[in-house]
Phi, psi and omega in degrees: 000116182294157182298330182278001179301141178299334179288323176299315178297320180296318178298322180290327182273344186304314179300322180290321176297324177296323177295320178296317180297317179298320178295316178298316181298318179294318182295312181291329176296317179295320179294324180293319179295319179296319181293329181272352181289134181291338180244117180266132180270138179293339179251119181289135180282146180294146179282129180289154179287151178299144177286168179296330179291320176296316180296317180295320179295317179297315180295318180296319178298315181293320176294322178296320177298311181297317181295315181292324177294322179295319181288331186268331189233171178286161180250015183253348179262091188301316182297317179294319180295313181297319178297317180295317180293321177297316177299312183297317180290325176294320177296321177297317178297315181296320180297314181291321179295317181293323177297322184277325192230357183059035180230138170243094190294139178300331184295345175253314186293316184292314174299332179292323175299312180297322181295320179297316179293319179294323180300311182288329177298326180271322188275313185207083186304335180294340180266359182297318178301319178295323178293319179295319176296323178295318179295310180293317180294320179299317179294315184294325181297308182285329174297318179295318178296319179294319179294320179294317179298316181295325180291321183281323185258344181076016179210157181287132179250344182207136179278159180285350174299323177296320179296319180291326177293318177295327175298320177296318177299318177295326178294324180275327188255342184091159184294334182297334184273350186301315178301318180293321179297314180295318179297316179298315179296320180297316179293320177299316178297319180296315179299321180294317179296315180297320179296316179298319179291324177297325178279354178083018183251020181084204359280160178275178183294332182267356182282143175277139182240124178291120180270341183304314181300320179291321178294318179297316180295321179293320177296317180295321177298321177295322178294317179298323178290330182286319185280000000 
């Protein structure tokens, strides 16, 4: 693998990308706590620095993305490699942020949708219609499920951040991959809940469960299978 390979550059940049992800996760977590606080302070409190565990998790996620992309795909298609690494690192950031704050910020999910459509427009224009259908269909599927749940239960069961994340997955993978992505995320979430209950740590029926990490992992698995 030559030194100029995008994967070599990605491995070198992964620790720094992990630090950025850890900072974002800490920042959004603090903002989420402030927004949910019943008493709002006129002076915003400073955001604490990421812990060593956050930094290590961010770096490990970014290195894992680069490593899995290197093992799965070629290193000579620069546009495909850069698009994949950008997708993977964005998914890593969204997963860590959702774990910390139960938020999937629009500032990441929406540009990711546009990036997926732009990638196919440049790389393989014939796949752009499938990508556009994937983006629209992905959003509508989870938006519809969230609306149905709220109508039946009278409370929100899923945030629209998950719908926007699935739209990004559909933009990169096409509408054909949406059933597999949803099934994979659902099974991952179910296994995680069963494992937690087996260990005696919940979650209970009333506890909120971040769906973003499972969705992000399923989308990334779909991308690795695609390339």
